[in-house]
C-alpha angles and dihedrals in degrees: 000000000000113000112263091227090239116129124182128205117260103293101228089173087074092063113106143162109229139189120233128215094266093050096260123127136234136178122240123200142148114278117261134203090247089063091081096104092042091051091050090051092046093051094044092054093054122102120248089250094054091048091049092049090053101042102021088232142062106282108170095170137022114231120230087249090055093049092049091051093047095048098041109070134154096227089229114061095009115040130169131180126193130201114217135189111191105330095326128101109231100171141017131195126177141170131205117199113240098184137341098301106011130076138176115239128201135179138200120185124189113256089228092057103038115127093035096101096255093134095056093047092048090049092053092051098043089048091052091048090048093051089051088055095048099261112143104176138037126207126188139178116218133177111245091238091058092089094159094059094044088052091052090059097041096045095048093090096243123122101263126195119199130197128181118210134152093353093306128110111221115204128188134172141162119252100218107119113251131195087253095052091048091050091049092049093048093047089053091046090052094051094045096048093045090050092049090056093044089058089055096047099041106042122164093208133025129195120198104208111198100022108150139185091256105103101219100043120118096247094046090049092055091047090052092048093049090054095044092053091053096238108208097219135064120288122207131185123217117196120139090199099058140050095206137018123190092335095314123114108246120222123207092228137007087245088067094056107113098212136058116287117197098164129037120196106205118206104158130115114290094248090058098047098088092052087053090051091058090050089050090051090053090050094051097245112170101199142026131204105196111199093170120110130207099090132102093330087074086067092222128124089241091055094045092049091048089053093048090051091049092056093042093052094045097048093042088058099046099264136122125215133219108196144320098223090024123159088212139249136280131201113183095188105134088227091057110023093185117175101170091159143093091252109113091203114038120209117270121255110287147140101264124102110202129198121187121186090194122076093191093057093053094098093047092049096049092042090051091052092048092049090057094045091245120156127207135208093206139352126199126185109197098189107187090002090223092158121349110059141176089270090061091051092050088057090053098043093048091075100023106118091201093061119076098164135022128217120194129193104192132181093181142359106235097187108019097177092054091043090054092049094048096040092052090052095046094043090058086067108024135024112260116199120187137188112193118188131189093051095151089063095034087256104285104156123200111285096020119116109212133154114256117254126214095196122116120242090255090063092055090050088053090054090059093047092048090053094047094247116153103228121203133183105218140035089245091056090048089062093037091061094034094057090051099049092043095053109027135055115255116265114264091211144344099272109116131187123202122213123176150133095237121070090198094054091042089057091049089054092048092049091049092050092050093047088056090046094243119153115253110222098218129306119325113276103235125193128187116282088241094043117151127232089262092056091049089049091054093051094044094047089056096054094040090054093048110102089204091065121084101169139014133216108202120195124193125170106169123229117211094264099054120068112221094221093073093051092044091053091051094045094047096047097044093044092052092048095046099064089217127120114264131186126174148194096216119174088330089284122153115214131019107315118209091245091064099044119118126232107305115262100173096275132090115261100014121233110272095036116137116240118221131211129193093237135027090238091061091046091051093047091056091046092051091052091052092045094052091047091050090051089052090053093049092050116097113263092232127209137254099243122228096238119210121227093038120140109175092170091059091046093050092046091054093048094045090051093052092046094048109122094013113132116246092246096043116130117255113289118227112225120227117257089254093051092047090052091048092050092051092045088060086065097044096262116133119201120205106260117256127200116204116217138178102189136044090243092057089049092054091048092049092049091051091051094047095042128242140306097059142168125235120202139159117255095202105120095216092055098045129104096023114173091228092056090232089138094065138052117200138204098012104179103188145005093273092057090046094053091048091050090049090055093047091050091051093047094045101043103018136249091299092066095063097039085073111030138138138215124211136173113264104259124219113272118265147137110293113235131178126219121187135175131186142174108239117202092226106026100032120217120007132176127204135193136192144142113272123250142086094266091057091049093049092049093045091231096171134128124212136201133179119226138275085064125180131217087258091053094055093044089054090043093058094045096046099070116100090231092059093115087070087063096041096057109283115208095351099316118139112267114246126243099272092180091060091051091049092050091050090051090050091051094048091047091051091049095052090045094049098042112043089177087077099098095183137351126191127188104189121187113015110175110216115199136173094272105032143315142268124218103217101180138010130189123186132184122191133195143158106285120235092223128265119262094225099044132102130022122338115287140152110250 
């Protein structure tokens, strides 16, 4: 087609760092005129076959005219993206518009980088750019022998149509994202991110850059710890100021190291780090652990810029970064034995994967694990979390056979939507326990750039519950729950038996269970304070054999006459054989004492060991956390229903029309009542009609048209929603009552109240509920639910969920509020139609998920009755969205 003449500025929003299939990184960006020499070099390095596949002819050299045409595009009708590693182009994709909505797409991938998934990543990004420019369909012509390129199209998850004519395969497909294309992209994302972490945790060669002869320096400490752990690979030392360090030859640069280096541990001054990164790129290093400080944690522009440059350089050259300010990483696999950390004694081999966002807390975390006898599979300290994050580790631990449970210490959630998606997937297979600090400030630590959130703390807690994450409040609780889920089977229910040799401690356990609303399986089984191991065995055997018992709390405080070893042997053996969940208060010990460890299986502590807590209350608290998580796992996953009467195109068109001409930084715009009703109608939600009036005569006419009885209320925002209901008059049965109500409203609230009033039909009686939805800058869309009323607002009795929400999510949402008895038929009242409430929540959640321009939506009140509900009032604000963290093609944030 002829060019439209439209030319857009350089679209910097299309730039992205991406992960490839093997875990390496590349940089994607629009092509630029100064890419001419790079494009020449790229083409000249290609094989004759690759050139033939691209141009359908021998094309040994690009002419200057060709290069000018390829590098000068308008970013609208002619778009090209390049993938670069270092300063080299390794892939090119472009489209040329054929007509208004169709474009021809073509690829060329470097021979040296084929098979790394570059084609699929480039296709995702060029498709997103095309959709942004109004292109709806791609077509391509491919030689039949070009199997790789045909596979890129067919495996993308789009609906692809192929035709074969004159020796050419013609391919065409629509660009609208489908459930299949999203699944394909996320599966590729999962594999790439997991592989990128595996390369960091299982290196074949490690270089310690900055290790010195001074014994207590950071670099020398890591070198010493690597040797002490017996790391299975090669260790190299880089120090330009020394010939030898601790018996290792020292090399002036990592480039001079003779062997392969996969992982570089960087312990040099901050101002020298980026020079080291370039050396590592030249050496072919795949990952960096930066222990150095002096970056964004300084909270200065210099530090933040230095950190940005570190990440940019690393990703541009195919590397990932842990840190800066990291405490290091540990992999206890006997085949690896990697202690690339500042911990002098690494954790023993175990089943726990541990992520710490804090570098400074690394010592406390590993010391705490060691004190409890807990082993770990892997430990990662992210420090400033400039690149590698907890989300990356979740991708790795999901499939890691050595990891049975995951513990997270988090100071912030950089990409909450992605975290929720990943956590929900991991938690279906493995317990995920999280401690999140900084809740009063939404967890934005110094040096971290995060969007501000306007959600209350309760909403963030709901995000964890929705994803199946076991949330704890202290570091001690993190280990309390971790040691339970790593050693014991999950509870099969909430029925708990108590067995012990102390009536006082038994009662403490019972009180704790009742306070957490657990079910007590009979009276506590008490044995004599001086009971022998045989007596304990008899009591324990009885509860373990009882089918009405799911879990057991065992209490043993030894008197002088009974050795604890006999009771420990009985408890450990019977607990392991029972298959039920067991926690204990044994000798007041915290952790997993040797006496209660199961038969060794190579990990510490072995599976089946019984964890101990100093007090029954702490034991019960950990058991409750595991029980609730187990109940979440047993619960059906639910589905996101395909709701009828949903028209997202109409909703988006309405919102776009109202936002047309609004500046990007304009405050949210409140839609008119009519527009709000139209927007909701596009999602099958009907709002009770309102007639706005300014005189009593207009009010009488409106009431006659609507039909009595009616409601009269002021529409002045500052006078609405008064606790004393003085802004509304209900159940007005005739014109006389309406005129009297008009007069009362004017006398009570002033002339202003009746200059802007509304008349509605009197709705059927019901329980008032409130449904809200908003687009949060950090967390994305969120929906809330609660019963209406001042008391509910004061108590904060609201539940929250984050779309996409399932039918199971909304059912749990409605039943989780403390005021639920009002909906279930309180004191003989008829129960309300819960199904109608759940459907309304699903529709609102789908609306806020589909249309991010909806800044806030409030349905208040909604009257829920026995046979349905009535939406009395709706208010909607719209604005330009800031962009969701988990939207668009795959990219490293």
